N, C-alpha and C positions, 0 to 999 in steps of 0.2 A: 507902585514902584518902590515902595518901602522908603527907608531913610537914605538910600544911595543916590537919589535924584531929587532935584528941586524943579519947580515950575512944571510938574507933570501935567500932561494933557492927553485927552482921548483923541486919537486921530480917526479911528474907525471901530465900530462895534460889529462883530460878525456873529451875532446871535441868530440871525435869520439868513436865508439865501443859500444855504448849503445843499448840495446834492449828495446822495448816499447810495452805495451799492455793495452788497455782500460779495465777497471774493473767495468762495469755498475752494477753488483750485489754487489760490495764492499766486496768481499769475498776472496781477495788475501791473507790475513794473514791466514785464515783458510785453504787455498790451499797450504800454506807453501812456497810461492814464495820468502820469504826473506832468505831461506835456500840455502846453497851453492849447494846442490844436486838437486835443482829444475830445471827441463828441460825447458829452455826458447828458445829452438831452433826454435820454430814456431813463435816467436815474430818478429815484424818488427824492422829492424835496423833504428835508429833515431839519429839525431844530437841534442846536447843540446845547439846549437847556434841559435835556432829558435823555435817558438811555435809549438806544435803538430798539430794545425789546418793548418799550412803552409806545413805540411809534410804528407799529405794523410788522415788526420782525421778532415776535415773541419767542419763536422757537429757534432763532439763529444764534449760534455761537461759533466763533472762528474769526477769520480775517475779514475785514470790511474797510471800505474807503469812504472818506468825506472829501468833497471838493467845493471850493468857493472861489469866484473870480471877483477882483476888486480893483479900483483905481487907486493909485498911490499918490501920496502927498510928500513933497520934499520936506525934510525936517529943517529947522533953523540950524545955522552953522555950528552951534555948540551943543546940539541935542543928539541923543542916542534914541533909536527906535527899538522898541521891544514888542515882540509878539507874545501876548499873555494868554495862557490857558487856565481857566478856573479849575478844571480837573478833567482827567481822562481816565476812565475806568478800564484798564487793560494796558498792555504794552503798546507803544505808539512810535511811529516814525513820521517826522514832519518834513515836508518838501515844499520849498518856495521856488517857483519858476523853474522847476525841474531839478533843483539842487537839494540834497538831503542836508537839512540845517540842524536837526536835533533828533535825539531819541529819548523817549521817556520809558524807562523800564521799572516795573514794579519790583519791590524788594521781597524779602522773605515774608511769608504769610500775607502777600499782596500789599505790603506797605506802600503808601503813596497813591493809592487808587483815588483818594479824595483830596489830594493836595495840589495847590496851584504851582505852576512853573512858568518860566518865561525864557525867551530866546532873543538874543541881541541880533537884530536884522538891519542895523545901521549900514547904509550904502547897498542894501540888497533889494530895496523896494523900487520897483519900476513904475512908469506911468500906468501900465496895465499888468496885473499880477494874477497868478493862479497859486492857491494854497491847497495842497493835497495832504491828507493825514491818513495813514494806514494804522488801523487799530486792530489788535488781536485780543480776543476775549481771554480773561484770566482763568476762567473755568467754564465748565458746561452747565452750571446751575446758578450763575449769578448774572446780573445785568452788566452791560458793556457799552462803551463808547464815550464820546465827548459829552459831558452833561452839566457843565457849569459855565459855559460861555467862552468866547474867544474875543480878544480885542487887540488892536494895534495902538500902542501908547508911545508918547515921546516925552523926554525930560532931559534936563541938564545934569550930568554927573556932579556930585558934590566935590 
């Protein structure tokens, strides 16, 4: 959490438990897959510690979705909660409980593909949550996806 927070603590690590589905038609939003009641049981289990091309989707480039369900924990009164992404290789939109909470856009020459980022989700975590991330490949000849882990952390601002 850098120097901006003290007493930082890990609330939840989301390295495992994700579901993954390519979306070549880019119609996932219309199909409602950011909603908690969307049935993702047919989706493949995937790790967010490696690109999707290394996990059975070697020839796929385009739009794809990640989803994970998790139970929330209320922060302490003076804490902020941050959703931390180690890196997403591609452009991404992050949805928490059906709400678009962040966009991660790569810069010129794909700058930022390997950089961490975080989103303040204070007061957005519910007892039961669905996190959905839409990732679009940056090119047709490179790896794509969430590949350096995801976590929910809390800390007190300095």
